Residue, then its C-alpha position, 0 to 999 in steps of 0.5 A: m377508428k372503426p368505419i361507419d357503414f353507409w347503406f345506400s341504394i341508387g334509386s333513393t332520391y335523398s341519397y343524392l345529398t349524401v353520396m355527393r358530399l360524403p367523400e369530402y365530408a369523410a376527409q374533413q372529419g377523419v372518418v372512414f365510411n364503408w359504402r354498402p349498396f342494397d335494394v331499398r325497394a324490396i324492403m319498402t315494398e315489404q312494408n307497403n311503403i311507397p312514399f311518393a307514388h300518387k302523392p303529388a303534393k308530397s312529391s312536389h315537396m320532396w323535389r323542392d326540399i332536395e333542391r333547397r338542401a342541394g343549394k345548402y351543400g353547393l351541389p348542382i341539381k336539375v329537378p325534378v329528375p326522372y323518377p322512379l328508377e325501373e332498373l334500381v336493382f341492376a344499378n345497385q348490382v353494378a355498385l356492389l361489384g364496384m365496391r368489391e373492385g375498388w371503383g364503386q364510389a366513383y361509379t355511384v357518384e357519377a351515376y347520381r351526377m348523371w341522374f340529378t344533373e343530366g336527367k339520365k336514369a341510373g341503371t339503364e344499360a345505355n346510361v350504365l355504359e356511359c357512366l362506366k366509360r366516364i370513370g375509366q372502367d371496361s363497361v362490357r366486362v362490368i355489365k357481364l359480371a354485374h348480371s351474374p348470379e353471384i352478384a345478384s345473390a350478393l345484393v339479396d344477401e346485403t338487403t337481407h342483412c339490412r333487414e336484420l339490422g332494422i334498416f328501412g330506408a336509404p340513406s342509413f348509417v350504422v354505428d355499433g348497431e345504432v341505426f341513423w336514417g336519413n341524409d340529415r342524420l349523417e352528422d349524428a352518426v359521426s358524433w356517435r362514432k367519435n363520442g358514443c353519443v349525439r352531440 
């Protein structure tokens, strides 16, 4: 069975719900996911889509909605978390490097855990250092490589590819050109991969 592309961006609040449950869910379903970080802020800015800034009622609802859904999945959470992330781009450059080297999933899960349960913003150098230490990576080496022009350019390329696919937010799942947007569309994406339709 071909993998499902899981497009995520560290900095997306609802992606917490997917990132934290996806490894176990994938094993249960017998489905492989190809984790692909991108810069969701770049795409949303192009669309003049700033969903929660200066919208207190909507922002309050978002945190309560995420908290309720986290309870549904049995995920720890302490809301509201610090938001937005100033260093979103760098957080995702580290993730992209990690995906290439095989530790990207562990980094992404730990970055979200730190952000949503400890209030430590993903992407700041101090928190990236701690996150990498927790997952057993050489933080000095990783941070140097993640800042490299090659990785910065690679994240831009992935974001361009997202745009071409029609992705406009995170998390998103792509199955044979079909885009499924949102944590609550994960099951639909899996159904499409298995059945060629949503059941």
